[in-house]
C-alpha positions as CSV (number, residue, x, y, z in Angstrom):
1,P,8.7,-15.9,0.0
2,L,5.1,-15.9,-0.3
3,C,3.0,-18.7,0.0
4,P,0.7,-20.0,-2.9
5,L,-2.3,-18.6,-1.1
6,Q,-1.1,-15.2,-0.4
7,L,0.0,-15.0,-4.4
8,I,-3.6,-15.8,-5.5
9,K,-5.0,-13.5,-3.0
10,M,-2.4,-10.6,-3.9
11,N,-3.1,-11.1,-7.6
12,D,-7.0,-10.7,-6.8
13,L,-5.9,-7.2,-5.7
14,L,-3.3,-6.7,-8.7
15,K,-6.3,-7.1,-11.1
16,K,-8.4,-4.3,-9.3
17,K,-8.3,-0.5,-10.0
18,C,-8.2,2.0,-7.4
19,I,-11.8,3.8,-7.3
20,P,-11.8,7.4,-6.5
21,C,-13.1,8.4,-3.0
22,E,-14.7,11.7,-2.0
23,G,-15.7,10.2,1.6
24,G,-19.5,9.5,2.3
25,V,-18.5,5.8,2.6
26,L,-17.3,4.1,6.0
27,P,-13.6,3.2,6.2
28,F,-12.9,-0.7,6.8
29,D,-13.6,-1.7,10.6
30,V,-11.0,-3.6,12.3
31,T,-12.3,-7.2,11.1
32,E,-12.1,-6.2,7.3
33,I,-8.7,-4.5,7.6
34,H,-7.5,-7.6,9.0
35,K,-9.2,-9.7,6.2
36,Y,-7.6,-7.4,3.7
37,Q,-4.1,-7.4,5.4
38,K,-3.6,-11.3,4.6
39,K,-3.6,-10.3,1.1
40,V,-0.7,-8.1,0.9
41,D,2.6,-9.0,2.1
42,G,4.3,-7.7,5.2
43,W,2.4,-4.4,5.6
44,D,2.0,-3.5,9.0
45,I,-1.5,-1.7,10.4
46,I,-0.7,1.3,12.2
47,K,-2.8,3.7,14.1
48,N,-2.2,7.5,14.0
49,K,-4.2,9.5,16.4
50,D,-7.6,7.7,15.1
51,L,-6.3,6.9,11.5
52,F,-5.5,3.5,10.4
53,M,-2.7,3.2,7.9
54,L,-0.7,0.5,6.1
55,E,2.9,1.3,6.8
56,K,5.8,-0.8,5.3
57,S,9.6,-0.3,5.2
58,F,11.7,-1.2,1.9
59,K,15.7,-1.7,1.9
60,F,17.8,-1.0,-1.0
61,K,21.6,-1.2,-1.6
62,N,22.1,2.7,-2.2
63,F,20.4,5.8,-2.9
64,K,19.9,5.3,-6.7
65,D,17.8,1.9,-6.1
66,S,15.8,3.8,-3.3
67,Q,15.1,6.8,-5.8
68,N,14.0,4.5,-8.7
69,F,11.8,2.6,-6.5
70,V,10.4,5.6,-5.0
71,N,9.9,7.0,-8.8
72,K,7.9,3.7,-9.6
73,V,5.8,4.1,-6.9
74,G,5.0,7.6,-8.0
75,E,4.1,6.3,-11.5
76,I,1.9,3.5,-10.0
77,S,0.3,6.0,-7.8
78,E,-0.7,8.4,-10.1
79,E,-2.1,5.6,-12.6
80,E,-4.3,4.7,-9.7
81,G,-5.4,8.2,-8.7
82,H,-4.2,7.2,-5.0
83,H,-1.2,8.6,-3.3
84,P,0.8,7.4,-0.2
85,D,3.1,9.2,2.0
86,I,6.5,8.3,0.9
87,I,9.8,8.8,3.1
88,F,13.1,7.6,1.6
89,G,17.0,8.1,1.9
90,W,20.0,6.2,1.2
91,G,19.0,2.3,1.1
92,Y,15.7,2.7,2.5
93,A,11.8,3.8,1.7
94,K,8.9,3.8,4.2
95,I,5.5,4.3,2.7
96,N,2.0,5.0,4.8
97,I,-1.0,4.6,2.7
98,T,-4.4,5.7,4.1
99,T,-8.0,7.2,2.6
100,H,-7.7,10.6,3.8
101,A,-11.2,11.2,2.3
102,I,-12.9,8.7,4.8
103,K,-10.1,9.0,7.6
104,G,-9.3,5.3,7.4
105,L,-8.6,2.4,5.5
106,S,-10.6,1.1,2.2
107,E,-10.0,-1.6,-0.5
108,N,-8.0,1.2,-2.6
109,D,-5.1,1.2,0.1
110,F,-4.8,-2.5,-0.3
111,I,-4.7,-2.5,-3.9
112,L,-2.3,0.3,-4.1
113,A,-0.2,-1.9,-1.5
114,A,-0.3,-5.0,-3.7
115,K,0.6,-3.1,-6.7
116,I,3.9,-1.4,-4.8
117,D,4.7,-4.9,-3.6
118,Q,4.7,-6.3,-7.4
119,I,6.8,-3.1,-8.3
120,F,9.2,-4.2,-5.2
121,N,9.4,-7.7,-6.1
122,V,10.3,-7.4,-9.9
């Protein structure tokens, strides 16, 4: 379960909307990444080549539950205009989020992560 402070921080992100990013801004540095990571639950920071991403795996009882979750993630991603990479199959889904336009992480990535967690925790 999330502690009350984590819930408050996550709710802060849930109130926000992803802002379209066409580049021209700097990605978060490691300090900013770790500050924002505390606002989301269980998302790992991974580095693929020189690109930082958020990554989280989700477990389900069967394929249908995985598919339903992924469909809901797709809907929220379209609403936010920010699209993660999703791998899923029987009983699992893995999501990677980054801002390709800036080759790194931005607040948008953490907003989307918080909204994905909200879908999963319902």
